[in-house]
C-alpha positions as CSV (number, residue, x, y, z in Angstrom):
1,X,4.0,12.4,-34.2
2,X,7.1,13.1,-32.3
3,X,10.5,13.2,-34.3
4,X,12.6,10.1,-33.6
5,X,15.5,11.1,-31.4
6,X,14.0,14.3,-30.0
7,X,14.2,14.0,-26.1
8,X,10.8,13.6,-24.4
9,X,12.1,15.1,-21.3
10,X,15.4,15.8,-19.3
11,X,16.4,14.6,-15.8
12,X,18.1,17.6,-14.4
13,X,18.2,16.9,-10.6
14,X,18.9,13.6,-8.6
15,X,19.1,13.0,-4.9
16,X,20.0,9.6,-3.0
17,X,20.3,8.8,0.6
18,X,22.9,6.4,1.9
19,X,21.2,3.1,2.7
20,X,21.0,2.0,6.4
21,X,20.5,-1.6,7.6
22,X,18.3,0.0,10.5
23,X,16.8,3.3,11.5
24,X,15.3,4.2,14.8
25,X,13.6,7.5,14.1
26,X,13.0,8.1,10.4
27,X,9.8,7.3,8.4
28,X,9.1,6.8,4.8
29,X,7.7,10.5,4.5
30,X,11.0,11.9,6.3
31,X,13.2,9.9,4.2
32,X,11.6,11.0,0.9
33,X,11.6,14.6,2.1
34,X,15.4,14.4,2.5
35,X,15.9,12.7,-0.9
36,X,13.6,15.3,-2.5
37,X,15.5,18.1,-1.0
38,X,18.7,16.7,-2.5
39,X,17.2,16.3,-6.0
40,X,15.6,19.9,-6.1
41,X,19.0,21.5,-4.9
42,X,20.9,19.3,-7.3
43,X,18.6,20.9,-10.1
44,X,19.5,24.4,-9.1
45,X,15.9,24.7,-8.3
46,X,13.6,25.8,-5.3
47,X,10.8,23.8,-3.8
48,X,8.3,26.6,-5.1
49,X,9.5,25.6,-8.7
50,X,8.0,22.1,-8.5
51,X,4.5,22.0,-9.9
52,X,4.4,18.2,-10.6
53,X,4.5,15.2,-8.0
54,X,4.9,11.4,-8.6
55,X,5.2,9.1,-5.6
56,X,6.7,5.8,-6.3
57,X,4.9,3.6,-3.7
58,X,2.2,3.6,-0.9
59,X,3.5,4.7,2.4
60,X,3.3,3.1,5.8
61,X,1.9,6.3,7.3
62,X,-1.2,6.2,4.9
63,X,-3.1,3.9,2.6
64,X,-4.9,6.6,0.8
65,X,-4.3,9.9,-0.7
66,X,-0.5,9.2,-0.9
67,X,0.3,12.3,-3.5
68,X,-1.8,14.7,-1.2
69,X,0.0,13.5,1.9
70,X,3.4,13.7,0.4
71,X,2.6,17.1,-1.2
72,X,1.4,18.4,2.2
73,X,4.4,17.0,4.0
74,X,6.8,18.6,1.4
75,X,5.0,21.9,1.2
76,X,4.1,21.4,-2.4
77,X,0.9,22.4,-4.3
78,X,1.3,20.5,-7.5
79,X,-0.7,20.9,-10.7
80,X,-0.2,17.2,-11.4
81,X,0.1,14.5,-8.9
82,X,-0.1,10.7,-8.9
83,X,1.0,7.3,-7.3
84,X,3.0,5.1,-9.7
85,X,2.6,1.6,-8.2
86,X,4.4,-0.7,-10.5
87,X,6.7,-2.4,-8.1
88,X,10.3,-2.5,-9.4
89,X,9.1,-0.7,-12.6
90,X,7.9,2.2,-10.7
91,X,10.9,4.5,-11.1
92,X,11.2,4.1,-14.7
93,X,7.4,4.3,-15.0
94,X,7.5,7.8,-13.2
95,X,10.0,9.2,-15.7
96,X,7.8,8.7,-18.9
97,X,4.7,9.9,-17.0
98,X,6.5,13.0,-15.9
99,X,7.5,13.6,-19.5
100,X,3.9,13.0,-20.8
101,X,2.5,15.3,-18.2
102,X,5.1,18.0,-19.2
103,X,4.3,17.4,-22.9
104,X,0.7,17.9,-22.2
105,X,1.2,21.3,-20.7
106,X,0.0,20.2,-17.2
107,X,3.2,21.2,-15.4
108,X,6.8,22.1,-16.1
109,X,9.0,20.6,-13.1
110,X,8.0,17.2,-11.9
111,X,9.4,15.7,-8.5
112,X,9.6,11.8,-8.7
113,X,10.3,10.4,-5.4
114,X,10.3,7.0,-3.5
115,X,11.7,5.8,-0.2
116,X,10.9,3.3,2.7
117,X,11.7,3.1,6.3
118,X,12.7,-0.4,7.0
119,X,9.3,-2.2,8.5
120,X,9.5,-2.6,12.1
121,X,12.8,-0.7,12.6
122,X,11.4,2.4,14.1
123,X,9.1,1.6,17.0
124,X,9.8,4.9,18.6
125,X,9.3,7.0,15.4
126,X,6.3,9.2,15.1
127,X,3.7,9.0,12.3
128,X,4.6,11.8,10.2
129,X,1.4,12.0,8.4
130,X,0.0,15.5,9.5
131,X,-3.6,14.4,9.5
132,X,-2.7,11.8,12.0
133,X,-0.7,14.1,14.1
134,X,-2.9,17.1,14.3
135,X,-6.5,16.1,13.1
136,X,-7.5,12.7,14.0
137,X,-6.5,13.2,17.8
138,X,-9.2,15.9,18.0
139,X,-11.9,13.9,16.1
140,X,-11.5,15.9,12.9
141,X,-11.4,12.9,10.6
142,X,-13.6,11.1,8.2
143,X,-15.6,12.4,5.3
144,X,-18.8,13.2,7.2
145,X,-17.2,15.3,9.8
146,X,-14.7,17.2,7.6
147,X,-17.5,18.0,4.8
148,X,-19.7,19.1,7.6
149,X,-17.2,21.6,8.8
150,X,-16.9,23.0,5.3
151,X,-20.7,23.2,5.1
152,X,-21.0,24.9,8.5
153,X,-18.2,27.4,7.6
154,X,-20.1,28.4,4.4
155,X,-23.3,29.0,6.5
156,X,-21.4,31.0,9.1
157,X,-19.6,33.1,6.5
158,X,-22.4,33.7,4.0
159,X,-25.7,32.9,5.5
160,X,-26.3,29.7,3.5
161,X,-29.5,27.8,4.6
162,X,-30.0,24.2,5.3
163,X,-32.7,24.4,2.7
164,X,-30.2,25.6,0.0
165,X,-28.1,22.5,0.6
166,X,-31.2,20.2,0.7
167,X,-32.2,21.5,-2.7
168,X,-29.2,20.2,-4.3
169,X,-29.8,16.6,-3.2
170,X,-33.5,17.0,-4.5
171,X,-32.3,18.2,-7.9
172,X,-29.9,15.0,-8.0
173,X,-32.7,12.5,-7.3
174,X,-35.0,14.4,-9.7
175,X,-32.4,13.7,-12.7
176,X,-31.9,10.3,-11.3
177,X,-35.6,9.6,-12.1
178,X,-34.6,9.8,-15.8
179,X,-32.0,7.2,-15.4
180,X,-33.2,3.6,-14.8
181,X,-29.7,2.5,-13.9
182,X,-29.6,4.9,-11.0
183,X,-29.8,3.4,-7.4
184,X,-32.6,5.7,-6.5
185,X,-34.4,5.5,-9.7
186,X,-38.3,5.5,-8.7
187,X,-37.4,7.4,-5.3
188,X,-37.7,11.1,-5.7
189,X,-37.3,13.3,-2.6
190,X,-38.3,16.8,-1.4
191,X,-36.5,19.3,0.6
192,X,-38.6,18.3,3.7
193,X,-37.4,14.7,3.2
194,X,-34.0,15.9,3.2
195,X,-34.4,18.1,6.3
196,X,-36.2,15.2,8.1
197,X,-33.6,12.7,7.4
198,X,-31.0,11.9,10.1
199,X,-28.3,14.2,10.9
200,X,-25.0,12.5,10.2
201,X,-22.7,15.3,11.1
202,X,-24.4,18.8,11.6
203,X,-25.4,20.5,9.4
204,X,-25.4,17.7,6.8
205,X,-28.3,15.2,6.7
206,X,-28.1,11.6,5.4
207,X,-29.9,12.4,2.2
208,X,-27.1,15.0,1.4
209,X,-24.4,12.2,1.5
210,X,-23.5,9.6,-1.1
211,X,-24.6,6.1,-0.4
212,X,-21.9,3.6,-1.2
213,X,-22.8,0.7,-3.6
214,X,-21.1,-2.0,-5.6
215,X,-20.5,-1.4,-9.3
216,X,-17.8,-0.7,-11.7
217,X,-17.0,1.5,-14.7
218,X,-14.3,1.8,-17.4
219,X,-13.1,3.8,-20.2
220,X,-11.1,3.4,-23.4
221,X,-8.8,6.3,-24.5
222,X,-7.1,6.6,-27.9
223,X,-5.3,9.2,-29.9
224,X,-7.6,11.5,-32.0
225,X,-6.2,10.1,-35.2
226,X,-7.0,6.7,-34.0
227,X,-10.5,7.7,-33.1
228,X,-11.1,9.2,-36.5
229,X,-9.7,6.1,-38.2
230,X,-12.2,3.9,-36.2
231,X,-15.2,6.0,-37.1
232,X,-16.5,5.9,-33.5
233,X,-18.1,8.8,-31.9
234,X,-16.6,9.9,-28.7
235,X,-15.6,12.7,-26.7
236,X,-12.4,14.8,-27.3
237,X,-10.4,15.8,-24.3
238,X,-10.0,19.6,-25.0
239,X,-8.5,20.7,-21.9
240,X,-7.5,19.5,-18.3
241,X,-6.4,21.0,-15.0
242,X,-5.2,19.6,-11.8
243,X,-4.4,21.2,-8.5
244,X,-3.6,19.7,-5.1
245,X,-3.4,22.0,-2.2
246,X,-3.4,19.9,1.1
247,X,-4.5,16.5,2.7
248,X,-5.9,17.6,6.1
249,X,-8.5,20.0,6.3
250,X,-6.6,21.8,8.9
251,X,-4.0,22.6,6.1
252,X,-6.5,23.8,3.5
253,X,-5.9,27.4,2.3
254,X,-9.7,27.9,2.4
255,X,-12.7,26.0,3.9
256,X,-15.2,27.7,1.7
257,X,-13.3,27.3,-1.7
258,X,-11.1,24.4,-3.0
259,X,-8.3,23.8,-5.5
260,X,-11.0,23.0,-8.3
261,X,-11.2,26.9,-8.7
262,X,-7.7,26.6,-10.2
263,X,-8.1,23.3,-12.0
264,X,-11.4,24.2,-13.8
265,X,-9.8,27.6,-14.9
266,X,-6.8,25.7,-16.2
267,X,-9.0,23.1,-18.0
268,X,-11.1,26.0,-19.6
269,X,-7.7,28.1,-20.4
270,X,-6.1,25.1,-22.3
271,X,-9.4,24.3,-24.1
272,X,-9.9,27.8,-25.3
273,X,-13.5,27.5,-24.0
274,X,-15.4,30.1,-22.1
275,X,-18.1,29.4,-19.4
276,X,-21.0,30.0,-22.0
277,X,-19.7,27.0,-24.2
278,X,-20.3,24.6,-21.3
279,X,-23.7,23.0,-22.3
280,X,-23.6,20.4,-19.4
281,X,-21.8,20.2,-16.1
282,X,-21.0,16.7,-14.6
283,X,-19.6,17.9,-11.2
284,X,-18.3,15.6,-8.6
285,X,-21.0,15.5,-5.6
286,X,-20.1,13.4,-2.8
287,X,-22.0,15.7,-0.5
288,X,-24.4,18.6,-1.4
289,X,-21.9,21.3,-0.1
290,X,-19.4,20.1,-2.7
291,X,-21.7,21.1,-5.6
292,X,-22.4,24.4,-4.0
293,X,-18.9,25.3,-3.7
294,X,-17.9,23.9,-7.1
295,X,-20.4,26.1,-8.7
296,X,-18.9,29.1,-7.0
297,X,-15.4,28.2,-7.9
298,X,-16.5,27.7,-11.6
299,X,-17.5,31.3,-11.5
300,X,-21.3,30.9,-12.5
301,X,-22.2,32.6,-9.2
302,X,-20.1,34.8,-6.8
303,X,-18.7,33.2,-3.6
304,X,-21.3,32.5,-1.0
305,X,-24.2,32.9,-3.5
306,X,-25.0,29.4,-4.6
307,X,-27.8,29.1,-2.4
308,X,-29.7,32.0,-3.8
309,X,-28.5,31.2,-7.4
310,X,-29.8,27.6,-7.6
311,X,-33.4,28.7,-7.1
312,X,-33.3,30.6,-10.3
313,X,-31.8,28.0,-12.4
314,X,-32.9,24.5,-13.7
315,X,-30.5,21.6,-13.5
316,X,-32.6,19.1,-15.5
317,X,-31.5,18.0,-19.0
318,X,-33.9,20.5,-20.7
319,X,-33.0,23.2,-18.3
320,X,-30.8,26.1,-18.6
321,X,-27.9,24.6,-16.6
322,X,-28.0,20.7,-17.0
323,X,-26.0,19.4,-14.1
324,X,-25.3,15.8,-13.2
325,X,-27.7,14.7,-15.7
326,X,-27.5,10.9,-14.7
327,X,-28.3,11.9,-11.1
328,X,-24.8,12.5,-10.0
329,X,-23.4,10.3,-7.1
330,X,-26.1,11.6,-4.9
331,X,-28.7,10.1,-7.0
332,X,-26.9,7.4,-9.1
333,X,-24.7,6.2,-6.3
334,X,-20.9,5.8,-5.6
335,X,-19.3,2.5,-6.4
336,X,-15.7,3.4,-5.2
337,X,-13.7,4.9,-8.0
338,X,-16.4,4.2,-10.3
339,X,-18.5,6.8,-8.8
340,X,-16.7,9.7,-10.2
341,X,-16.0,7.8,-13.2
342,X,-19.9,7.9,-13.8
343,X,-19.5,11.7,-14.4
344,X,-17.1,11.0,-17.3
345,X,-19.3,8.2,-18.5
346,X,-22.2,10.5,-18.6
347,X,-20.5,13.4,-20.4
348,X,-19.5,10.9,-23.2
349,X,-23.0,9.8,-23.4
350,X,-24.2,13.4,-23.6
351,X,-21.6,14.2,-26.2
352,X,-22.5,11.1,-28.3
353,X,-26.3,12.0,-28.0
354,X,-26.9,8.6,-26.4
355,X,-28.5,9.7,-23.2
356,X,-32.0,8.8,-24.2
357,X,-34.9,10.4,-21.9
358,X,-32.1,12.7,-20.2
359,X,-30.4,13.8,-23.4
360,X,-29.5,17.7,-23.3
361,X,-30.8,19.1,-26.5
362,X,-27.5,21.0,-27.1
363,X,-24.9,19.5,-24.9
364,X,-22.1,21.8,-26.1
365,X,-19.0,21.1,-24.3
366,X,-18.9,19.1,-20.9
367,X,-17.1,20.1,-17.7
368,X,-16.2,17.1,-15.6
369,X,-14.7,17.5,-12.1
370,X,-13.3,15.2,-9.7
371,X,-12.4,15.7,-6.0
372,X,-10.2,13.8,-3.7
373,X,-9.7,13.9,0.2
374,X,-11.7,16.9,1.5
375,X,-11.5,19.5,-1.3
376,X,-7.9,18.5,-1.4
377,X,-7.0,16.9,-4.9
378,X,-8.8,18.5,-7.8
379,X,-9.1,17.5,-11.5
380,X,-11.2,19.1,-14.1
381,X,-11.8,18.2,-17.7
382,X,-13.3,19.9,-20.7
383,X,-14.8,17.4,-23.2
384,X,-16.1,18.0,-26.7
385,X,-18.0,16.0,-29.2
386,X,-16.3,14.1,-32.0
387,X,-19.6,13.8,-33.9
């Protein structure tokens, strides 16, 4: 327990713009950039020193991926990022969340920023969201299109085959046959089924993409001490990693690798675990290509080799690489933000020994990943059993 009176964190830089009744050219992103520059300079730091980002509101320029959009605009690549949407309590809420992230070892320098251009006061201002300026006008927008570009780049660079991508969808469906709650329970598929399904955005087929559905999921998190006193078996968080590199695919450092490489390495390093300690992998899988790239970024196979590698390994609960044992989002379904939460829920079930027919005999440690935007926002967790 923290000693009473010991500081949780210290605010070392501040920046504030002079309020204006009206603005004709500025946008929320532009105003926040100006304020952020003042705060970083006041702290005697450089932008490259910032490795954490908290944004205090949604932006008029984008309803989604606010931290990634802001980070991209500011030229940051934070190892912790988030949106704090608590109305008038957002600023104070950002301060303690920044302190918690620093205390957890996720980052060292957190930029907390907010700002707003008066609605309707800038009719001639441009939308400063880079994806709206440089990607959307050329049709490079939407999940199907952008993930298809990643898949095509992987094929062009490494010779990956359509059959390799299809195999990932087939494995997900196979595991879903062991999960009565999966939306595709009772509906196994073959590689040929995948290749015969309609092309949604070349080279990706319909059966390689998640199907949206209605549903929900939730978790309860307590301190390890509280968990022990409760006597309830659970999953300990042993390590976490986060990394945000871009918002628009045109700003990605690479289109055949993603920020999960750094996030998973940080999670393993903080947990003290090695790859061999991972007894089950619960990897975000909105599209088949994401699983392939994540396996390469994890280091289980070399870059460009997942297509060959998967044919020598078994993803089933009794196999040598149990992967998305509940069926993943490709087999279980994606229910909004409950979709990626299903990976965490499955890891807890495996570590508790409560997965029934799909129970991994020796679950070891679980690697859980989450992916936002287009291989843009990455979080990885290493979970261990409390049993």
